C-alpha positions in Angstrom: 37.8 50.8 -97.2 37.4 48.6 -94.2 34.1 47.1 -93.0 32.7 49.8 -90.6 30.4 47.3 -88.9 33.3 45.0 -88.0 35.4 47.9 -86.9 32.6 49.4 -84.8 32.2 46.0 -83.0 35.9 45.7 -82.5 35.9 49.1 -80.9 32.9 48.2 -78.7 34.8 45.0 -77.7 37.7 47.2 -76.5 35.4 49.1 -74.2 33.8 45.9 -72.9 37.3 44.4 -72.3 38.2 47.4 -70.2 35.1 47.1 -68.1 35.6 43.4 -67.5 39.2 44.1 -66.5 38.1 46.7 -64.0 35.3 44.7 -62.5 37.3 41.5 -62.2 40.5 43.3 -61.1 42.3 41.9 -64.1 44.7 44.7 -64.8 46.3 43.0 -67.8 42.8 43.2 -69.5 42.6 46.9 -68.6 46.2 47.5 -70.0 45.3 45.5 -73.2 42.4 47.9 -73.9 45.0 50.7 -74.5 47.9 51.0 -76.8 51.2 51.0 -74.9 51.6 54.7 -75.2 47.9 55.3 -74.3 46.7 58.2 -72.1 43.8 58.3 -69.7 41.9 61.2 -68.1 39.7 60.1 -65.2 38.3 62.0 -62.2 41.4 62.5 -60.1 43.8 61.2 -62.6 45.6 62.2 -65.8 48.5 60.2 -67.2 49.9 57.2 -69.1 48.3 53.8 -69.2 51.0 52.4 -67.0 50.4 55.2 -64.4 46.6 54.7 -64.8 46.8 50.9 -64.1 48.9 51.5 -61.0 46.5 54.3 -59.8 43.4 52.1 -60.5 45.0 49.1 -58.7 45.5 51.4 -55.6 41.9 52.8 -55.8 40.2 49.5 -56.3 41.9 47.5 -53.5 39.9 49.5 -50.9 36.5 48.7 -52.3 34.6 45.4 -52.4 33.5 45.6 -56.0 32.5 47.5 -59.2 30.1 46.7 -62.0 30.1 48.7 -65.3 27.0 48.7 -67.6 27.6 49.8 -71.2 24.8 51.6 -72.9 24.7 53.8 -76.0 27.8 53.5 -78.2 28.6 55.5 -81.2 31.7 55.6 -83.4 32.8 58.3 -85.8 35.5 57.2 -88.2 38.2 59.8 -88.9 40.0 57.4 -91.3 40.3 53.7 -91.8 42.5 53.4 -88.7 41.4 56.3 -86.5 38.0 56.8 -84.7 36.3 58.7 -82.0 34.1 56.5 -79.8 31.5 57.7 -77.3 30.1 55.1 -74.8 27.5 55.8 -72.2 27.8 53.8 -69.0 26.7 53.4 -65.4 29.4 52.3 -63.0 28.3 51.0 -59.5 30.9 50.8 -56.7 30.4 49.2 -53.3 32.5 48.8 -50.2 32.6 46.3 -47.4 30.0 46.7 -44.5 32.7 48.0 -42.1 33.7 50.8 -44.6 32.5 54.4 -44.9 29.1 54.2 -46.8 30.4 56.9 -49.2 32.2 54.0 -51.0 28.8 52.9 -52.2 27.8 55.0 -55.2 26.7 54.8 -58.9 28.0 57.2 -61.5 26.6 58.0 -64.9 29.5 58.6 -67.3 30.7 58.6 -70.9 33.9 57.2 -72.2 35.1 59.5 -75.0 37.9 57.6 -76.7 40.4 58.4 -79.4 40.7 54.9 -80.9 43.4 53.7 -83.3 44.0 50.6 -85.2 47.7 49.7 -85.1 49.0 46.4 -86.5 45.4 45.3 -87.1 44.3 45.9 -83.5 42.0 48.6 -82.3 42.8 50.1 -78.8 42.5 53.3 -76.9 45.1 56.0 -77.8 43.5 58.5 -75.4 40.4 58.3 -73.1 38.4 60.9 -71.3 36.1 59.3 -68.6 33.5 62.1 -68.4 31.5 61.8 -65.2 28.0 63.2 -65.7 26.4 62.5 -62.3 26.9 60.5 -59.1 24.4 59.3 -56.5 24.9 57.5 -53.2 23.7 53.9 -52.9 22.7 51.7 -50.0 23.7 48.0 -50.3 22.2 45.0 -48.5 23.4 41.5 -48.0 22.5 38.8 -50.5 18.9 37.6 -50.0 19.4 34.0 -50.9 22.3 31.5 -51.5 23.5 31.3 -55.1 26.4 32.2 -57.4 28.3 35.3 -56.4 30.9 37.2 -58.3 34.4 37.4 -57.0 37.4 39.3 -58.3 39.8 36.3 -58.5 40.1 32.9 -60.2 37.0 31.6 -58.3 34.6 33.9 -60.2 32.2 31.8 -62.3 33.4 33.4 -65.6 37.1 32.5 -64.8 36.1 28.9 -63.9 34.1 28.5 -67.1 36.9 30.1 -69.3 39.5 27.7 -67.7 37.2 24.7 -68.5 37.6 25.5 -72.2 41.2 26.7 -71.9 40.3 30.3 -72.8 
């Protein structure tokens, strides 16, 4: 029997990897969260991981940013290599000032994931992104100078990772 705590953390890391990939527009990270034959069900989308990444790329190019916050996380193990994961989250989306203000919203959702370990690696076999609620947001300009996130190689995380060759 495998170590359930280690497996649970590995599964949570898959969810965090996905969120980082979406927020930083790193579509290879998003793809890595899924097995190659993975399936995704999102609001407005159902299909393979390759189709999902292409759809996500088109959707996200029109907004200025996203930020995903992971909350409650629970894993039910079906077997040593199969699990059902439920992750609560809030995802905030914002547009540019010249855009329709409806691009500014926060959603409460759950990722309901069929996870599988294949060749020693946990990843999503099938995901249901279950939207529970959505509320409009109003965004204002930054109040003071300081570090700002970007969705490219100039983001502070990318700069720091490169410093250590990670």
